[in-house]
mmCIF file as Biopython writes it, N, C-alpha, C and O atoms, coordinates in Angstrom:
data_model
#
loop_
_atom_site.group_PDB
_atom_site.id
_atom_site.type_symbol
_atom_site.label_atom_id
_atom_site.label_alt_id
_atom_site.label_comp_id
_atom_site.label_asym_id
_atom_site.label_entity_id
_atom_site.label_seq_id
_atom_site.pdbx_PDB_ins_code
_atom_site.Cartn_x
_atom_site.Cartn_y
_atom_site.Cartn_z
_atom_site.occupancy
_atom_site.B_iso_or_equiv
_atom_site.auth_seq_id
_atom_site.auth_asym_id
_atom_site.pdbx_PDB_model_num
ATOM 1   N N  . MET A ? 1  ? 1.510   3.645  -20.248 1.0 0.0 1  A 1 
ATOM 2   C CA . MET A ? 1  ? 0.572   4.736  -20.282 1.0 0.0 1  A 1 
ATOM 3   C C  . MET A ? 1  ? -0.296  4.649  -19.039 1.0 0.0 1  A 1 
ATOM 4   O O  . MET A ? 1  ? -0.697  3.565  -18.616 1.0 0.0 1  A 1 
ATOM 5   N N  . VAL A ? 2  ? -0.572  5.777  -18.478 1.0 0.0 2  A 1 
ATOM 6   C CA . VAL A ? 2  ? -1.455  5.846  -17.322 1.0 0.0 2  A 1 
ATOM 7   C C  . VAL A ? 2  ? -2.643  6.718  -17.698 1.0 0.0 2  A 1 
ATOM 8   O O  . VAL A ? 2  ? -2.475  7.860  -18.124 1.0 0.0 2  A 1 
ATOM 9   N N  . LEU A ? 3  ? -3.829  6.181  -17.540 1.0 0.0 3  A 1 
ATOM 10  C CA . LEU A ? 3  ? -5.041  6.940  -17.813 1.0 0.0 3  A 1 
ATOM 11  C C  . LEU A ? 3  ? -5.818  7.074  -16.518 1.0 0.0 3  A 1 
ATOM 12  O O  . LEU A ? 3  ? -5.878  6.149  -15.708 1.0 0.0 3  A 1 
ATOM 13  N N  . GLY A ? 4  ? -6.400  8.226  -16.342 1.0 0.0 4  A 1 
ATOM 14  C CA . GLY A ? 4  ? -7.220  8.440  -15.162 1.0 0.0 4  A 1 
ATOM 15  C C  . GLY A ? 4  ? -8.444  9.224  -15.536 1.0 0.0 4  A 1 
ATOM 16  O O  . GLY A ? 4  ? -8.478  9.875  -16.580 1.0 0.0 4  A 1 
ATOM 17  N N  . GLY A ? 5  ? -9.416  9.170  -14.721 1.0 0.0 5  A 1 
ATOM 18  C CA . GLY A ? 5  ? -10.638 9.907  -14.966 1.0 0.0 5  A 1 
ATOM 19  C C  . GLY A ? 5  ? -11.331 10.198 -13.656 1.0 0.0 5  A 1 
ATOM 20  O O  . GLY A ? 5  ? -10.892 9.761  -12.592 1.0 0.0 5  A 1 
ATOM 21  N N  . THR A ? 6  ? -12.395 10.927 -13.743 1.0 0.0 6  A 1 
ATOM 22  C CA . THR A ? 6  ? -13.137 11.274 -12.543 1.0 0.0 6  A 1 
ATOM 23  C C  . THR A ? 6  ? -14.356 10.373 -12.396 1.0 0.0 6  A 1 
ATOM 24  O O  . THR A ? 6  ? -14.639 9.539  -13.255 1.0 0.0 6  A 1 
ATOM 25  N N  . TRP A ? 7  ? -15.047 10.552 -11.326 1.0 0.0 7  A 1 
ATOM 26  C CA . TRP A ? 7  ? -16.270 9.810  -11.052 1.0 0.0 7  A 1 
ATOM 27  C C  . TRP A ? 7  ? -17.382 10.199 -12.022 1.0 0.0 7  A 1 
ATOM 28  O O  . TRP A ? 7  ? -18.367 9.474  -12.157 1.0 0.0 7  A 1 
ATOM 29  N N  . ARG A ? 8  ? -17.232 11.336 -12.696 1.0 0.0 8  A 1 
ATOM 30  C CA . ARG A ? 8  ? -18.294 11.871 -13.557 1.0 0.0 8  A 1 
ATOM 31  C C  . ARG A ? 8  ? -18.604 10.972 -14.768 1.0 0.0 8  A 1 
ATOM 32  O O  . ARG A ? 8  ? -19.761 10.869 -15.176 1.0 0.0 8  A 1 
ATOM 33  N N  . THR A ? 9  ? -17.592 10.332 -15.335 1.0 0.0 9  A 1 
ATOM 34  C CA . THR A ? 9  ? -17.815 9.492  -16.516 1.0 0.0 9  A 1 
ATOM 35  C C  . THR A ? 9  ? -18.694 8.291  -16.200 1.0 0.0 9  A 1 
ATOM 36  O O  . THR A ? 9  ? -19.692 8.088  -16.892 1.0 0.0 9  A 1 
ATOM 37  N N  . PRO A ? 10 ? -18.376 7.482  -15.186 1.0 0.0 10 A 1 
ATOM 38  C CA . PRO A ? 10 ? -19.268 6.349  -14.906 1.0 0.0 10 A 1 
ATOM 39  C C  . PRO A ? 10 ? -20.671 6.779  -14.482 1.0 0.0 10 A 1 
ATOM 40  O O  . PRO A ? 10 ? -21.642 6.073  -14.755 1.0 0.0 10 A 1 
ATOM 41  N N  . VAL A ? 11 ? -20.786 7.928  -13.818 1.0 0.0 11 A 1 
ATOM 42  C CA . VAL A ? 11 ? -22.116 8.422  -13.459 1.0 0.0 11 A 1 
ATOM 43  C C  . VAL A ? 11 ? -22.876 8.833  -14.717 1.0 0.0 11 A 1 
ATOM 44  O O  . VAL A ? 11 ? -24.062 8.533  -14.850 1.0 0.0 11 A 1 
ATOM 45  N N  . ALA A ? 12 ? -22.203 9.516  -15.637 1.0 0.0 12 A 1 
ATOM 46  C CA . ALA A ? 12 ? -22.847 9.995  -16.861 1.0 0.0 12 A 1 
ATOM 47  C C  . ALA A ? 12 ? -23.369 8.861  -17.735 1.0 0.0 12 A 1 
ATOM 48  O O  . ALA A ? 12 ? -24.407 9.008  -18.381 1.0 0.0 12 A 1 
ATOM 49  N N  . VAL A ? 13 ? -22.657 7.724  -17.764 1.0 0.0 13 A 1 
ATOM 50  C CA . VAL A ? 13 ? -23.089 6.610  -18.617 1.0 0.0 13 A 1 
ATOM 51  C C  . VAL A ? 13 ? -23.888 5.555  -17.852 1.0 0.0 13 A 1 
ATOM 52  O O  . VAL A ? 13 ? -24.207 4.497  -18.395 1.0 0.0 13 A 1 
ATOM 53  N N  . GLY A ? 14 ? -24.208 5.845  -16.592 1.0 0.0 14 A 1 
ATOM 54  C CA . GLY A ? 14 ? -25.068 4.957  -15.818 1.0 0.0 14 A 1 
ATOM 55  C C  . GLY A ? 14 ? -24.398 3.776  -15.165 1.0 0.0 14 A 1 
ATOM 56  O O  . GLY A ? 14 ? -25.085 2.851  -14.731 1.0 0.0 14 A 1 
ATOM 57  N N  . LEU A ? 15 ? -23.071 3.769  -15.079 1.0 0.0 15 A 1 
ATOM 58  C CA . LEU A ? 15 ? -22.362 2.666  -14.429 1.0 0.0 15 A 1 
ATOM 59  C C  . LEU A ? 15 ? -22.240 2.851  -12.916 1.0 0.0 15 A 1 
ATOM 60  O O  . LEU A ? 15 ? -21.937 1.905  -12.189 1.0 0.0 15 A 1 
ATOM 61  N N  . GLN A ? 16 ? -22.476 4.068  -12.455 1.0 0.0 16 A 1 
ATOM 62  C CA . GLN A ? 16 ? -22.366 4.385  -11.031 1.0 0.0 16 A 1 
ATOM 63  C C  . GLN A ? 16 ? -23.447 5.396  -10.679 1.0 0.0 16 A 1 
ATOM 64  O O  . GLN A ? 16 ? -23.754 6.284  -11.475 1.0 0.0 16 A 1 
ATOM 65  N N  . GLN A ? 17 ? -24.007 5.268  -9.525  1.0 0.0 17 A 1 
ATOM 66  C CA . GLN A ? 17 ? -25.006 6.222  -9.056  1.0 0.0 17 A 1 
ATOM 67  C C  . GLN A ? 17 ? -24.315 7.406  -8.383  1.0 0.0 17 A 1 
ATOM 68  O O  . GLN A ? 17 ? -23.336 7.227  -7.659  1.0 0.0 17 A 1 
ATOM 69  N N  . LYS A ? 18 ? -24.822 8.611  -8.622  1.0 0.0 18 A 1 
ATOM 70  C CA . LYS A ? 18 ? -24.236 9.793  -7.991  1.0 0.0 18 A 1 
ATOM 71  C C  . LYS A ? 18 ? -24.389 9.720  -6.466  1.0 0.0 18 A 1 
ATOM 72  O O  . LYS A ? 18 ? -23.576 10.285 -5.734  1.0 0.0 18 A 1 
ATOM 73  N N  . THR A ? 19 ? -25.409 9.041  -5.998  1.0 0.0 19 A 1 
ATOM 74  C CA . THR A ? 19 ? -25.597 8.911  -4.553  1.0 0.0 19 A 1 
ATOM 75  C C  . THR A ? 19 ? -24.431 8.158  -3.905  1.0 0.0 19 A 1 
ATOM 76  O O  . THR A ? 19 ? -24.101 8.402  -2.745  1.0 0.0 19 A 1 
ATOM 77  N N  . PHE A ? 20 ? -23.808 7.243  -4.658  1.0 0.0 20 A 1 
ATOM 78  C CA . PHE A ? 20 ? -22.628 6.553  -4.131  1.0 0.0 20 A 1 
ATOM 79  C C  . PHE A ? 20 ? -21.519 7.549  -3.819  1.0 0.0 20 A 1 
ATOM 80  O O  . PHE A ? 20 ? -20.856 7.449  -2.787  1.0 0.0 20 A 1 
ATOM 81  N N  . ILE A ? 21 ? -21.320 8.516  -4.723  1.0 0.0 21 A 1 
ATOM 82  C CA . ILE A ? 21 ? -20.276 9.516  -4.537  1.0 0.0 21 A 1 
ATOM 83  C C  . ILE A ? 21 ? -20.612 10.418 -3.358  1.0 0.0 21 A 1 
ATOM 84  O O  . ILE A ? 21 ? -19.748 10.694 -2.525  1.0 0.0 21 A 1 
ATOM 85  N N  . THR A ? 22 ? -21.848 10.877 -3.279  1.0 0.0 22 A 1 
ATOM 86  C CA . THR A ? 22 ? -22.221 11.743 -2.155  1.0 0.0 22 A 1 
ATOM 87  C C  . THR A ? 22 ? -22.152 10.983 -0.837  1.0 0.0 22 A 1 
ATOM 88  O O  . THR A ? 22 ? -21.799 11.564 0.190   1.0 0.0 22 A 1 
ATOM 89  N N  . ASP A ? 23 ? -22.481 9.702  -0.848  1.0 0.0 23 A 1 
ATOM 90  C CA . ASP A ? 23 ? -22.344 8.881  0.359   1.0 0.0 23 A 1 
ATOM 91  C C  . ASP A ? 23 ? -20.886 8.790  0.795   1.0 0.0 23 A 1 
ATOM 92  O O  . ASP A ? 23 ? -20.590 8.828  1.989   1.0 0.0 23 A 1 
ATOM 93  N N  . GLN A ? 24 ? -19.976 8.670  -0.167  1.0 0.0 24 A 1 
ATOM 94  C CA . GLN A ? 24 ? -18.555 8.622  0.156   1.0 0.0 24 A 1 
ATOM 95  C C  . GLN A ? 24 ? -18.110 9.901  0.853   1.0 0.0 24 A 1 
ATOM 96  O O  . GLN A ? 24 ? -17.351 9.863  1.821   1.0 0.0 24 A 1 
ATOM 97  N N  . LYS A ? 25 ? -18.594 11.039 0.346   1.0 0.0 25 A 1 
ATOM 98  C CA . LYS A ? 25 ? -18.223 12.326 0.944   1.0 0.0 25 A 1 
ATOM 99  C C  . LYS A ? 25 ? -18.831 12.510 2.326   1.0 0.0 25 A 1 
ATOM 100 O O  . LYS A ? 25 ? -18.255 13.204 3.164   1.0 0.0 25 A 1 
ATOM 101 N N  . ASN A ? 26 ? -19.968 11.909 2.574   1.0 0.0 26 A 1 
ATOM 102 C CA . ASN A ? 26 ? -20.672 12.086 3.847   1.0 0.0 26 A 1 
ATOM 103 C C  . ASN A ? 26 ? -20.233 11.113 4.931   1.0 0.0 26 A 1 
ATOM 104 O O  . ASN A ? 26 ? -20.641 11.257 6.084   1.0 0.0 26 A 1 
ATOM 105 N N  . GLU A ? 27 ? -19.415 10.131 4.591   1.0 0.0 27 A 1 
ATOM 106 C CA . GLU A ? 27 ? -18.948 9.163  5.584   1.0 0.0 27 A 1 
ATOM 107 C C  . GLU A ? 27 ? -18.026 9.828  6.593   1.0 0.0 27 A 1 
ATOM 108 O O  . GLU A ? 27 ? -17.361 10.818 6.285   1.0 0.0 27 A 1 
ATOM 109 N N  . GLY A ? 28 ? -17.992 9.289  7.772   1.0 0.0 28 A 1 
ATOM 110 C CA . GLY A ? 28 ? -17.143 9.830  8.835   1.0 0.0 28 A 1 
ATOM 111 C C  . GLY A ? 28 ? -15.661 9.710  8.554   1.0 0.0 28 A 1 
ATOM 112 O O  . GLY A ? 28 ? -14.855 10.412 9.165   1.0 0.0 28 A 1 
ATOM 113 N N  . THR A ? 29 ? -15.289 8.826  7.634   1.0 0.0 29 A 1 
ATOM 114 C CA . THR A ? 29 ? -13.870 8.631  7.317   1.0 0.0 29 A 1 
ATOM 115 C C  . THR A ? 29 ? -13.433 9.436  6.102   1.0 0.0 29 A 1 
ATOM 116 O O  . THR A ? 29 ? -12.328 9.243  5.595   1.0 0.0 29 A 1 
ATOM 117 N N  . TYR A ? 30 ? -14.298 10.345 5.625   1.0 0.0 30 A 1 
ATOM 118 C CA . TYR A ? 30 ? -13.988 11.128 4.429   1.0 0.0 30 A 1 
ATOM 119 C C  . TYR A ? 30 ? -12.706 11.926 4.616   1.0 0.0 30 A 1 
ATOM 120 O O  . TYR A ? 30 ? -12.521 12.602 5.628   1.0 0.0 30 A 1 
ATOM 121 N N  . ASN A ? 31 ? -11.826 11.837 3.629   1.0 0.0 31 A 1 
ATOM 122 C CA . ASN A ? 31 ? -10.588 12.598 3.602   1.0 0.0 31 A 1 
ATOM 123 C C  . ASN A ? 31 ? -10.502 13.235 2.222   1.0 0.0 31 A 1 
ATOM 124 O O  . ASN A ? 31 ? -10.489 12.532 1.211   1.0 0.0 31 A 1 
ATOM 125 N N  . GLU A ? 32 ? -10.444 14.560 2.174   1.0 0.0 32 A 1 
ATOM 126 C CA . GLU A ? 32 ? -10.484 15.272 0.893   1.0 0.0 32 A 1 
ATOM 127 C C  . GLU A ? 32 ? -9.348  14.867 -0.040  1.0 0.0 32 A 1 
ATOM 128 O O  . GLU A ? 32 ? -9.576  14.636 -1.227  1.0 0.0 32 A 1 
ATOM 129 N N  . ALA A ? 33 ? -8.127  14.777 0.486   1.0 0.0 33 A 1 
ATOM 130 C CA . ALA A ? 33 ? -6.985  14.417 -0.361  1.0 0.0 33 A 1 
ATOM 131 C C  . ALA A ? 33 ? -7.147  13.010 -0.922  1.0 0.0 33 A 1 
ATOM 132 O O  . ALA A ? 33 ? -6.850  12.772 -2.093  1.0 0.0 33 A 1 
ATOM 133 N N  . SER A ? 34 ? -7.611  12.087 -0.105  1.0 0.0 34 A 1 
ATOM 134 C CA . SER A ? 34 ? -7.821  10.720 -0.566  1.0 0.0 34 A 1 
ATOM 135 C C  . SER A ? 34 ? -8.929  10.662 -1.614  1.0 0.0 34 A 1 
ATOM 136 O O  . SER A ? 34 ? -8.805  9.951  -2.611  1.0 0.0 34 A 1 
ATOM 137 N N  . PHE A ? 35 ? -10.009 11.406 -1.392  1.0 0.0 35 A 1 
ATOM 138 C CA . PHE A ? 35 ? -11.106 11.443 -2.359  1.0 0.0 35 A 1 
ATOM 139 C C  . PHE A ? 35 ? -10.629 11.994 -3.690  1.0 0.0 35 A 1 
ATOM 140 O O  . PHE A ? 35 ? -10.985 11.465 -4.743  1.0 0.0 35 A 1 
ATOM 141 N N  . GLU A ? 36 ? -9.824  13.053 -3.657  1.0 0.0 36 A 1 
ATOM 142 C CA . GLU A ? 36 ? -9.313  13.643 -4.896  1.0 0.0 36 A 1 
ATOM 143 C C  . GLU A ? 36 ? -8.440  12.661 -5.664  1.0 0.0 36 A 1 
ATOM 144 O O  . GLU A ? 36 ? -8.486  12.626 -6.893  1.0 0.0 36 A 1 
ATOM 145 N N  . ARG A ? 37 ? -7.646  11.864 -4.959  1.0 0.0 37 A 1 
ATOM 146 C CA . ARG A ? 37 ? -6.825  10.853 -5.636  1.0 0.0 37 A 1 
ATOM 147 C C  . ARG A ? 37 ? -7.693  9.764  -6.244  1.0 0.0 37 A 1 
ATOM 148 O O  . ARG A ? 37 ? -7.506  9.397  -7.404  1.0 0.0 37 A 1 
ATOM 149 N N  . GLU A ? 38 ? -8.635  9.247  -5.475  1.0 0.0 38 A 1 
ATOM 150 C CA . GLU A ? 38 ? -9.414  8.087  -5.905  1.0 0.0 38 A 1 
ATOM 151 C C  . GLU A ? 38 ? -10.535 8.409  -6.881  1.0 0.0 38 A 1 
ATOM 152 O O  . GLU A ? 38 ? -10.814 7.618  -7.781  1.0 0.0 38 A 1 
ATOM 153 N N  . TYR A ? 39 ? -11.176 9.550  -6.718  1.0 0.0 39 A 1 
ATOM 154 C CA . TYR A ? 39 ? -12.370 9.841  -7.514  1.0 0.0 39 A 1 
ATOM 155 C C  . TYR A ? 39 ? -12.223 11.013 -8.469  1.0 0.0 39 A 1 
ATOM 156 O O  . TYR A ? 39 ? -13.047 11.179 -9.368  1.0 0.0 39 A 1 
ATOM 157 N N  . GLU A ? 40 ? -11.192 11.826 -8.295  1.0 0.0 40 A 1 
ATOM 158 C CA . GLU A ? 40 ? -10.985 12.981 -9.173  1.0 0.0 40 A 1 
ATOM 159 C C  . GLU A ? 40 ? -9.718  12.853 -10.020 1.0 0.0 40 A 1 
ATOM 160 O O  . GLU A ? 40 ? -9.478  13.672 -10.907 1.0 0.0 40 A 1 
ATOM 161 N N  . SER A ? 41 ? -8.911  11.828 -9.749  1.0 0.0 41 A 1 
ATOM 162 C CA . SER A ? 41 ? -7.631  11.618 -10.444 1.0 0.0 41 A 1 
ATOM 163 C C  . SER A ? 41 ? -6.702  12.824 -10.308 1.0 0.0 41 A 1 
ATOM 164 O O  . SER A ? 41 ? -6.029  13.217 -11.261 1.0 0.0 41 A 1 
ATOM 165 N N  . ILE A ? 42 ? -6.679  13.399 -9.117  1.0 0.0 42 A 1 
ATOM 166 C CA . ILE A ? 42 ? -5.771  14.508 -8.830  1.0 0.0 42 A 1 
ATOM 167 C C  . ILE A ? 42 ? -4.633  13.954 -7.978  1.0 0.0 42 A 1 
ATOM 168 O O  . ILE A ? 42 ? -4.845  13.505 -6.851  1.0 0.0 42 A 1 
ATOM 169 N N  . TRP A ? 43 ? -3.446  13.993 -8.522  1.0 0.0 43 A 1 
ATOM 170 C CA . TRP A ? 43 ? -2.286  13.486 -7.809  1.0 0.0 43 A 1 
ATOM 171 C C  . TRP A ? 43 ? -1.901  14.455 -6.713  1.0 0.0 43 A 1 
ATOM 172 O O  . TRP A ? 43 ? -1.966  15.670 -6.897  1.0 0.0 43 A 1 
ATOM 173 N N  . SER A ? 44 ? -1.507  13.927 -5.590  1.0 0.0 44 A 1 
ATOM 174 C CA . SER A ? 44 ? -1.140  14.785 -4.463  1.0 0.0 44 A 1 
ATOM 175 C C  . SER A ? 44 ? 0.335   14.683 -4.103  1.0 0.0 44 A 1 
ATOM 176 O O  . SER A ? 44 ? 0.740   15.081 -3.011  1.0 0.0 44 A 1 
ATOM 177 N N  . GLY A ? 45 ? 1.125   14.157 -5.006  1.0 0.0 45 A 1 
ATOM 178 C CA . GLY A ? 45 ? 2.552   14.041 -4.742  1.0 0.0 45 A 1 
ATOM 179 C C  . GLY A ? 45 ? 2.964   12.601 -4.507  1.0 0.0 45 A 1 
ATOM 180 O O  . GLY A ? 45 ? 2.176   11.674 -4.695  1.0 0.0 45 A 1 
ATOM 181 N N  . THR A ? 46 ? 4.188   12.428 -4.102  1.0 0.0 46 A 1 
ATOM 182 C CA . THR A ? 46 ? 4.704   11.084 -3.876  1.0 0.0 46 A 1 
ATOM 183 C C  . THR A ? 46 ? 5.274   10.976 -2.476  1.0 0.0 46 A 1 
ATOM 184 O O  . THR A ? 46 ? 5.569   11.979 -1.825  1.0 0.0 46 A 1 
ATOM 185 N N  . VAL A ? 47 ? 5.421   9.763  -2.034  1.0 0.0 47 A 1 
ATOM 186 C CA . VAL A ? 47 ? 6.048   9.503  -0.751  1.0 0.0 47 A 1 
ATOM 187 C C  . VAL A ? 47 ? 7.542   9.253  -0.980  1.0 0.0 47 A 1 
ATOM 188 O O  . VAL A ? 47 ? 7.974   8.981  -2.100  1.0 0.0 47 A 1 
ATOM 189 N N  . GLU A ? 48 ? 8.292   9.347  0.064   1.0 0.0 48 A 1 
ATOM 190 C CA . GLU A ? 48 ? 9.729   9.106  -0.039  1.0 0.0 48 A 1 
ATOM 191 C C  . GLU A ? 48 ? 9.969   7.679  -0.532  1.0 0.0 48 A 1 
ATOM 192 O O  . GLU A ? 48 ? 9.306   6.740  -0.093  1.0 0.0 48 A 1 
ATOM 193 N N  . ASP A ? 49 ? 10.914  7.532  -1.436  1.0 0.0 49 A 1 
ATOM 194 C CA . ASP A ? 49 ? 11.279  6.246  -2.036  1.0 0.0 49 A 1 
ATOM 195 C C  . ASP A ? 49 ? 10.178  5.664  -2.931  1.0 0.0 49 A 1 
ATOM 196 O O  . ASP A ? 49 ? 10.151  4.455  -3.160  1.0 0.0 49 A 1 
ATOM 197 N N  . ALA A ? 50 ? 9.283   6.496  -3.433  1.0 0.0 50 A 1 
ATOM 198 C CA . ALA A ? 50 ? 8.253   6.008  -4.351  1.0 0.0 50 A 1 
ATOM 199 C C  . ALA A ? 50 ? 8.913   5.581  -5.653  1.0 0.0 50 A 1 
ATOM 200 O O  . ALA A ? 50 ? 9.970   6.095  -6.020  1.0 0.0 50 A 1 
ATOM 201 N N  . PHE A ? 51 ? 8.284   4.640  -6.351  1.0 0.0 51 A 1 
ATOM 202 C CA . PHE A ? 51 ? 8.831   4.154  -7.608  1.0 0.0 51 A 1 
ATOM 203 C C  . PHE A ? 51 ? 8.870   5.267  -8.650  1.0 0.0 51 A 1 
ATOM 204 O O  . PHE A ? 51 ? 9.839   5.375  -9.402  1.0 0.0 51 A 1 
ATOM 205 N N  . PHE A ? 52 ? 7.822   6.099  -8.702  1.0 0.0 52 A 1 
ATOM 206 C CA . PHE A ? 52 ? 7.764   7.221  -9.636  1.0 0.0 52 A 1 
ATOM 207 C C  . PHE A ? 52 ? 7.922   8.528  -8.877  1.0 0.0 52 A 1 
ATOM 208 O O  . PHE A ? 52 ? 7.370   8.694  -7.789  1.0 0.0 52 A 1 
ATOM 209 N N  . ASN A ? 53 ? 8.670   9.449  -9.451  1.0 0.0 53 A 1 
ATOM 210 C CA . ASN A ? 53 ? 8.780   10.796 -8.918  1.0 0.0 53 A 1 
ATOM 211 C C  . ASN A ? 53 ? 7.735   11.637 -9.642  1.0 0.0 53 A 1 
ATOM 212 O O  . ASN A ? 53 ? 7.837   11.826 -10.854 1.0 0.0 53 A 1 
ATOM 213 N N  . ALA A ? 54 ? 6.729   12.147 -8.926  1.0 0.0 54 A 1 
ATOM 214 C CA . ALA A ? 54 ? 5.615   12.867 -9.549  1.0 0.0 54 A 1 
ATOM 215 C C  . ALA A ? 54 ? 6.084   14.116 -10.279 1.0 0.0 54 A 1 
ATOM 216 O O  . ALA A ? 54 ? 5.532   14.461 -11.324 1.0 0.0 54 A 1 
ATOM 217 N N  . GLU A ? 55 ? 7.078   14.791 -9.756  1.0 0.0 55 A 1 
ATOM 218 C CA . GLU A ? 55 ? 7.570   16.010 -10.401 1.0 0.0 55 A 1 
ATOM 219 C C  . GLU A ? 55 ? 8.171   15.694 -11.771 1.0 0.0 55 A 1 
ATOM 220 O O  . GLU A ? 55 ? 7.883   16.386 -12.747 1.0 0.0 55 A 1 
ATOM 221 N N  . ILE A ? 56 ? 8.994   14.669 -11.848 1.0 0.0 56 A 1 
ATOM 222 C CA . ILE A ? 56 ? 9.590   14.270 -13.121 1.0 0.0 56 A 1 
ATOM 223 C C  . ILE A ? 56 ? 8.511   13.756 -14.067 1.0 0.0 56 A 1 
ATOM 224 O O  . ILE A ? 56 ? 8.529   14.069 -15.257 1.0 0.0 56 A 1 
ATOM 225 N N  . PHE A ? 57 ? 7.579   12.973 -13.547 1.0 0.0 57 A 1 
ATOM 226 C CA . PHE A ? 57 ? 6.497   12.449 -14.369 1.0 0.0 57 A 1 
ATOM 227 C C  . PHE A ? 57 ? 5.687   13.597 -14.986 1.0 0.0 57 A 1 
ATOM 228 O O  . PHE A ? 57 ? 5.444   13.598 -16.192 1.0 0.0 57 A 1 
ATOM 229 N N  . ASN A ? 58 ? 5.276   14.555 -14.184 1.0 0.0 58 A 1 
ATOM 230 C CA . ASN A ? 58 ? 4.480   15.678 -14.693 1.0 0.0 58 A 1 
ATOM 231 C C  . ASN A ? 58 ? 5.263   16.513 -15.699 1.0 0.0 58 A 1 
ATOM 232 O O  . ASN A ? 58 ? 4.683   17.020 -16.660 1.0 0.0 58 A 1 
ATOM 233 N N  . ARG A ? 59 ? 6.536   16.659 -15.501 1.0 0.0 59 A 1 
ATOM 234 C CA . ARG A ? 59 ? 7.355   17.449 -16.423 1.0 0.0 59 A 1 
ATOM 235 C C  . ARG A ? 59 ? 7.451   16.773 -17.795 1.0 0.0 59 A 1 
ATOM 236 O O  . ARG A ? 59 ? 7.626   17.454 -18.806 1.0 0.0 59 A 1 
ATOM 237 N N  . ASN A ? 60 ? 7.340   15.460 -17.839 1.0 0.0 60 A 1 
ATOM 238 C CA . ASN A ? 60 ? 7.507   14.722 -19.098 1.0 0.0 60 A 1 
ATOM 239 C C  . ASN A ? 60 ? 6.208   14.201 -19.685 1.0 0.0 60 A 1 
ATOM 240 O O  . ASN A ? 60 ? 6.249   13.450 -20.660 1.0 0.0 60 A 1 
ATOM 241 N N  . ARG A ? 61 ? 5.073   14.559 -19.145 1.0 0.0 61 A 1 
ATOM 242 C CA . ARG A ? 61 ? 3.816   13.999 -19.633 1.0 0.0 61 A 1 
ATOM 243 C C  . ARG A ? 61 ? 3.204   14.762 -20.798 1.0 0.0 61 A 1 
ATOM 244 O O  . ARG A ? 61 ? 2.147   14.359 -21.283 1.0 0.0 61 A 1 
ATOM 245 N N  . ILE A ? 62 ? 3.805   15.824 -21.261 1.0 0.0 62 A 1 
ATOM 246 C CA . ILE A ? 62 ? 3.294   16.606 -22.370 1.0 0.0 62 A 1 
ATOM 247 C C  . ILE A ? 62 ? 3.774   15.995 -23.678 1.0 0.0 62 A 1 
ATOM 248 O O  . ILE A ? 62 ? 4.972   15.784 -23.867 1.0 0.0 62 A 1 
ATOM 249 N N  . LEU A ? 63 ? 2.841   15.712 -24.579 1.0 0.0 63 A 1 
ATOM 250 C CA . LEU A ? 63 ? 3.206   15.166 -25.876 1.0 0.0 63 A 1 
ATOM 251 C C  . LEU A ? 63 ? 3.627   16.293 -26.803 1.0 0.0 63 A 1 
ATOM 252 O O  . LEU A ? 63 ? 2.953   17.320 -26.889 1.0 0.0 63 A 1 
ATOM 253 N N  . ASN A ? 64 ? 4.729   16.103 -27.490 1.0 0.0 64 A 1 
ATOM 254 C CA . ASN A ? 64 ? 5.196   17.112 -28.459 1.0 0.0 64 A 1 
ATOM 255 C C  . ASN A ? 64 ? 4.580   16.869 -29.808 1.0 0.0 64 A 1 
ATOM 256 O O  . ASN A ? 64 ? 4.850   17.610 -30.753 1.0 0.0 64 A 1 
#
């Protein structure tokens, strides 16, 4: 099972400061796609020869 979440949960329960997130976005090395993967749990696809194929994974992730 793979679980993911956004930065909002740790901020909401006080485990992370929102300023940390805004600081990440304001850094000179900010990359939107990387931020979405790391802090928003938004998958951006797979690389060639990846262990998991994201298309197949997404097609089978719905519980019946």
